[in-house]
N, C-alpha and C positions, 0 to 999 in steps of 0.2 A: 528340443527349439533347434539345436544345432543340425538335427537330421533335415530339419524343414528348411533351413537355410542352404544346406548342402543341394538338396534335391532342387531349390530355386536357382541357385548358381549352375546346376548343370543343364537345367530346362533352358536359362537364358543363353548358356553356351552351345547348346544343341540346336536353340532357334537360329543361330548365325550360321549354321553349317548346310551347304548345299551338297547333296550328293549326286556326281556325274557318273553316268553309265555309258557303256559302249567302249570299244578299245579305240578306236581313232580319238573320239572327244577324250578320254582318259589319257590317252597319250599327249594330247596336245596341251591338256591342261598342266600334267605333271611336268612336263619341259619348261613351262612359264615359271621361271622363278621369282615373279612377282607376287604368286599366288601362294597362299599359305595352307599347303595341304595338311591333313590331319590323319588320315588314315587311308591305305588303299586295300581294297576287298577283292580277293581272288577265289573264284570256285576251284575246288581240289582236281575238277575235270579237266582243267586248261592244260594244255599241250605246253612244254617248254619250248623255248625259242621264238623266233619271229617278233612279232609286234608285243606278246606277252613278253618275252626276253627283254625288249626295249624299255618295256614299262617297269620292269623289276629292277633294271639296272638304274633307271634315273631315280627310282624310290631308294635304292641304297645309298645313291650319291648324296642324296638331300636327306638321308635319316628319316625317313617317312615308314611309321610302323605299316607292316604286312600282314594283313590277317586272311586265314584261310578257311573256306566255309563250305559245306554242302550247297548243292544247286539251289535247293528251296530255301535255304537261309540266306543265300545273297539274293535271290529274287524278293524276299523281305525287306532287305537292305535298300536294294536299287529301286524297288516298288515298280518294276517291269521286266520281268522274268523273260517275256520273250524277245527283249531287244538288247539285254545288257551284256549279251556275249560274254557271260562269265567275269566281267569287270566292273567294280564302281570305285569312285575315289571320294573322299568326304573333304570338301574345300571350306575354309572358315572365310566367310563374307562378314567383316566387320560392320557393314552398315545394315546388316539384317537385324530385325527386332520383331517382336508382336506388337500390334497396335496397343494392346492394354498398356505393355512396359512404356511406348514412346508416349502414349497420354499421360502416365504417370509422372513421368521425369520431364515433361514438357513445361519450360518457364515461360512465364508471362511476358519475360523481358524481351528485347528484341523486335525485328521487325514481325508483320504477319507471317503465318507458316501458309503455305500453299501444296495442298496435298491432292493425288490423282486417286481415284478410287476405279475400279474395274467391273463392271456389272456384265460378266458373261462373254469376255473377250475370248472365245474359243479357238481361234486361228493361230497357232504357235507363231508364224512369221509377224503378225501384227502384234503380237504381245511383245516380240523381241524387238522389233521397231519402236514400240511405246516406250519401252523400258530404255532403250537408247538416248530417245530424245529428252526423256524424264529427268534422266541422269546429267545429260548435258545441260539441260535447260534449268530454269527458276522452278523446281519441284523439291520439295522437302521431304517427301514419302510417298510411296505408292502402295496402296492398300490391296491387297492380293488375297483372296480365299482360293483354296483347293476348288471348293465346289463352284462349278460353272465355268471356271476359266480354265485356260490350256495349262498342262503340267510344265513345269520348268524343266524342259529336257533339252537334248542336245539341238532340236531345231530353233528353241527361244534363245540358246544360247549363241547359237550361229548367228541369226537375224539380230540379235542385240549386238554384235560384233565383240564378244566378250564382256561388255560392259555390265551384263547382269551380276558379275562378281562383286562389283563395286556399287551397284543399286542400292537407293534407301528402300528395301522392300518391308514392308509392313505385313505381318500375316495376320489373320482374321478368320475364325471359324465360318463365318457367314457376313455377307455385304451388309445387310440389313442391321446385324447386330452392331457391325463395325460402324455405321452412318448415325445410328442411335447413340451409340458412344460419343461420338465427335460432337453431335448436336448437345449433349449433356455437358459437354465442355466449351460449349460456348461458339463453336465454329458453324459456319454458314455452309449449306449442303448445297450445291449447283450442279444441275443436270444438263448435259448438252443434247438439245433438241431441235431439230428442225423448224417446228412449228411456234418456237418461243419467239415474242416479239423483242424482248431484250437481247442485245448483242454481246458476244464475249469481248469485244474491244471496247464495248460502253461501260462495262462492269468494273464497279471500284469498289471490292469489299473493303468493310471497315476494320476487318479483325482476321483471324484464321479463317480459310476457307477452302473445301473440298469440292473438286470438280469430278463428276461421275461420267464415265464413258461407257456407252452401252453396247450392247452385242451386235455384231457386224451385220446382221440381216434385220432383226427385230428392234434394235435400238434399247434404250433404257427401260427395263422392267416396270410394269404397273405400280408394284409394291415401292420400289424404289422412289419412282416419280411422284407417289402421294406422299412419301417421307421428306421429299427434298423441300427446298425453301424457295429456290430461283431456277427456273429453266432458262438456259441460254441458247443463243442460235449461232452459226456462222453466217454472216452475209454471203448471198451468192448471186452470181451474174450470169446471164446466156442460158437460162433455164435450167442450170445444174440444180438438182435436189440435195444433193449430199456429198459427202467427203468421205474417203476411207478413214476409219477409225485412229489408223496410227497417224495420219496427216493432221487430224482434228488434236490428237495427243501433242503434236509437235507446235501447233499453233497456240495452245494452252501454255506450253512449257515457255515460249519464247515471248508471250504476248506483254510481260511487264518490260521489256527493252523497248516498246513502242513509246512508253512514257517518259524515256530518258531525253 
């Protein structure tokens, strides 16, 4: 029983860890004293001095654990051996958790929750801008799965202006599984679709709601659209057919302020 609790505690901890790779991104992150850095990973093959020397000095001054690895082992940690440049840094992101844990501890008290779900947002810059807007606005959680979406790498971090480290990211193996779990907990699932007759600004959910953003080119997938409860559109003028997905995310994140 104790082993099971230890495993769950360890899993919950690593669910909140984001591994940043690449020399410049790691240097910028480790120099930011607002970030809680858990461990620095270096390849044995790195030459001393230069930016590696700067990183090591900062790690020492902040008392961050430094671990040396063979090149292939470091590639497994960074999950991007071609671009990690022999450096990776584990950062603890307090607001990260699994969707399953979020739903388990979700209280029915308080105002309705608003979640944003990503259905194949493959452009890292779009993903970063979505995370920035959602973190700044009225979004309680961002449902993200590795499958189909851009990876949480340096381009996403840059586009998010560093807000990724504070973002309420909810991890899930697949989006369909996540949306079904949300529905099982009584949440309404809304998709953003240009053809929908009901608009985002008319929508007044009675309880918790999940807003699904689709792929930049194809929009929401057919399987997700079939599972959803309500399609919503953004009203357009002057013959414009659609907006960038990151702009749509901003409208969702800040729509509640229109009711004030």
